[in-house]
C-alpha positions as CSV (number, residue, x, y, z in Angstrom):
1,M,-25.2,36.9,28.3
2,K,-27.2,33.9,27.2
3,T,-25.5,34.0,23.8
4,Q,-22.1,34.0,25.5
5,K,-23.1,30.9,27.5
6,L,-24.2,29.2,24.4
7,F,-20.9,29.8,22.7
8,V,-19.1,28.5,25.8
9,I,-21.2,25.4,25.9
10,A,-20.7,24.8,22.1
11,A,-16.9,25.2,22.6
12,I,-16.9,22.6,25.4
13,V,-19.0,20.2,23.3
14,C,-16.5,20.6,20.4
15,L,-13.6,20.0,22.7
16,L,-15.2,16.9,24.1
17,V,-16.1,15.6,20.7
18,G,-12.5,16.2,19.5
19,A,-11.2,14.4,22.5
20,S,-13.4,11.5,22.0
21,V,-12.5,11.2,18.3
22,T,-8.8,11.3,19.3
23,A,-9.3,8.7,22.0
24,M,-11.1,6.4,19.5
25,A,-8.1,6.3,17.2
26,E,-5.8,3.4,18.0
27,T,-3.3,1.0,16.6
28,L,-5.0,-2.0,15.2
29,T,-3.1,-5.2,15.9
30,D,-5.9,-7.8,15.6
31,C,-8.0,-8.5,12.6
32,G,-10.8,-10.2,14.5
33,D,-12.5,-12.8,12.4
34,G,-10.5,-11.9,9.3
35,S,-12.1,-8.6,8.1
36,I,-12.5,-5.0,9.3
37,N,-15.0,-2.7,7.6
38,G,-14.4,1.0,8.2
39,G,-12.9,2.8,11.1
40,T,-10.1,5.3,11.8
41,Y,-6.7,4.2,13.2
42,D,-3.4,5.8,14.2
43,A,-1.7,2.7,12.7
44,I,-2.3,-0.8,11.6
45,V,0.4,-3.4,12.6
46,L,-0.3,-7.1,11.9
47,T,2.3,-9.8,12.3
48,D,2.1,-13.4,11.3
49,Y,-1.7,-13.0,10.7
50,E,-3.2,-15.6,8.4
51,D,-6.1,-13.8,6.7
52,C,-7.1,-10.1,6.9
53,V,-9.3,-7.9,4.7
54,L,-9.4,-4.2,5.5
55,L,-12.1,-2.3,3.6
56,G,-12.7,1.4,3.8
57,V,-10.4,2.2,6.7
58,T,-8.6,5.5,7.4
59,V,-5.0,5.4,8.8
60,T,-3.0,8.4,9.9
61,P,-0.2,9.0,10.7
62,G,1.3,5.6,11.6
63,G,0.7,3.8,8.3
64,V,0.1,0.0,7.7
65,L,2.7,-2.7,8.4
66,V,1.9,-6.3,7.7
67,R,4.5,-9.0,8.2
68,N,4.3,-12.6,7.0
69,P,0.6,-12.7,6.0
70,R,-1.1,-15.7,4.3
71,L,-3.7,-13.4,2.7
72,F,-3.9,-9.6,3.2
73,S,-6.2,-7.2,1.3
74,L,-6.4,-3.4,1.7
75,I,-9.3,-2.0,-0.4
76,N,-10.9,1.4,-0.8
77,S,-8.9,2.9,2.1
78,Y,-7.1,6.2,2.8
79,V,-3.6,6.3,4.3
80,K,-2.0,9.7,5.1
81,N,1.5,10.5,6.3
82,G,2.4,6.9,6.5
83,N,3.5,3.9,4.4
84,V,1.7,0.7,3.4
85,R,4.2,-2.1,3.8
86,V,3.5,-5.8,3.3
87,I,6.6,-7.9,3.9
88,R,7.5,-11.5,4.2
89,D,10.6,-11.8,6.4
90,T,11.4,-15.4,5.7
91,K,10.5,-17.8,2.9
92,S,8.1,-20.5,3.9
93,L,6.0,-23.3,2.4
94,T,2.8,-21.3,3.2
95,P,1.7,-19.1,0.3
96,S,1.8,-15.4,1.0
97,T,-0.5,-13.1,-1.0
98,A,-1.4,-9.4,-0.9
99,S,-4.1,-7.3,-2.7
100,I,-3.8,-3.5,-2.5
101,L,-6.8,-2.2,-4.5
102,N,-8.2,1.2,-5.2
103,N,-6.6,3.1,-2.2
104,V,-5.3,6.6,-1.8
105,V,-1.9,7.0,-0.1
106,E,-0.9,10.6,0.6
107,N,2.7,11.4,1.7
108,G,3.7,7.8,1.9
109,N,4.8,4.7,0.0
110,I,3.3,1.3,-1.0
111,V,6.0,-1.3,-0.5
112,I,5.6,-5.0,-1.2
113,R,8.5,-7.4,-0.6
114,E,9.1,-11.1,-1.1
115,L,5.6,-12.5,-1.3
116,D,4.3,-15.2,-3.5
117,E,1.6,-13.2,-5.3
118,T,0.7,-9.6,-5.2
119,D,-2.0,-7.5,-6.9
120,I,-1.4,-3.7,-6.8
121,R,-4.2,-2.1,-8.8
122,Q,-5.9,1.3,-9.3
123,N,-4.2,3.0,-6.4
124,T,-3.5,6.7,-6.2
125,V,-0.2,7.7,-4.5
126,L,0.5,11.4,-3.8
127,N,4.0,12.3,-3.0
128,G,5.3,8.8,-2.6
129,T,6.4,5.7,-4.4
130,I,5.2,2.2,-5.2
131,R,7.9,-0.5,-4.9
132,V,7.2,-4.2,-5.7
133,I,10.4,-6.1,-5.0
134,D,11.5,-9.7,-4.5
135,D,14.7,-11.3,-3.3
136,P,17.1,-11.2,-6.3
137,S,18.8,-14.3,-5.2
138,Q,15.6,-16.3,-5.0
139,P,12.8,-14.6,-7.0
140,D,9.4,-16.3,-6.7
141,Q,6.9,-13.4,-6.5
142,Y,4.2,-13.0,-9.2
143,A,3.3,-9.3,-9.4
144,Q,0.4,-7.6,-11.0
145,V,0.9,-3.8,-11.0
146,I,-1.9,-2.3,-13.0
147,Q,-3.6,1.1,-13.5
148,N,-1.9,2.9,-10.6
149,R,-1.4,6.7,-10.6
150,I,1.5,8.3,-8.8
151,K,2.0,12.1,-8.5
152,D,5.5,13.3,-7.4
153,G,6.9,9.8,-7.0
154,N,8.2,6.7,-8.8
155,L,7.0,3.2,-9.6
156,R,9.6,0.4,-9.2
157,V,9.0,-3.3,-10.0
158,N,12.2,-5.2,-9.6
159,D,13.6,-8.8,-9.2
160,N,10.3,-10.6,-9.5
161,L,9.8,-14.0,-11.0
162,S,6.9,-12.6,-13.1
163,A,5.7,-9.0,-13.4
164,N,2.6,-7.7,-15.3
165,V,3.0,-3.9,-15.2
166,Q,0.4,-2.2,-17.3
167,E,-1.3,1.2,-17.8
168,N,0.4,2.9,-14.8
169,T,0.9,6.6,-14.8
170,T,3.4,8.8,-13.0
171,I,3.5,12.6,-12.9
172,R,7.0,14.0,-12.2
173,G,8.3,10.5,-11.6
174,N,9.8,7.5,-13.3
175,I,8.6,4.0,-14.0
176,T,11.3,1.3,-13.7
177,C,11.0,-2.5,-14.2
178,R,14.4,-4.2,-13.7
179,D,15.6,-7.8,-13.4
180,N,12.2,-9.4,-13.6
181,L,12.5,-12.9,-15.1
182,L,9.2,-12.6,-17.0
183,L,7.8,-9.1,-17.8
184,V,4.8,-7.7,-19.6
185,A,4.8,-3.9,-19.5
186,P,2.6,-2.2,-22.1
187,C,1.0,1.3,-22.0
188,N,2.8,2.8,-19.0
189,E,3.3,6.6,-19.1
190,A,5.6,8.9,-17.2
191,V,4.6,12.6,-17.5
192,K,7.8,14.7,-16.9
193,G,9.7,11.4,-16.3
194,T,10.9,8.3,-18.0
195,V,9.7,4.7,-18.5
196,R,12.4,2.0,-18.3
197,C,10.9,-1.4,-18.4
198,S,12.8,-4.3,-19.9
199,R,13.6,-7.9,-19.0
200,D,17.3,-8.7,-18.7
201,L,18.1,-11.8,-20.7
202,L,19.5,-14.8,-18.8
203,P,22.9,-16.2,-19.9
204,G,22.5,-18.3,-23.0
205,E,19.2,-16.8,-24.1
């Protein structure tokens, strides 16, 4: 009888712990003093935030959405069943920079659009894509896309002013670099896929 009571108590404790963990998860919309170290979140949504560094966070299932940052960094973090998107909606005089470094993204994409500078480096993406894209009518993004690994997905680096795309690997996916004004793209490998990285010449070149 005492053993049964212990099992019941243990089950109640587990339920309470599970409930508290679920309650602790939240959507992060404020980066505080400019950095967050650790923590588990349902989603991260930051809009028009000047500087934010996220280090060692876990995000599921809502993903990460950052709009119009001045400086945003996501480092050593884990995102599952959601995307990492850093997007500038409108061109402005304020520089906009993102660093996405050494993260694991599972069942989601990394999407960077229309910033000034971006560094996408040493990330692992499982069942998703990495897209680093600028506005083709007004390209001014400098993109570093280096030593990323993608399984069951593609890497696309398109329409940038300058793109340095090196030592990336896809497994069952393609690597494409298209319409970048300046392009350096050595040592990329697509296992069971293709690598198509070239710079389209401007008229008169």
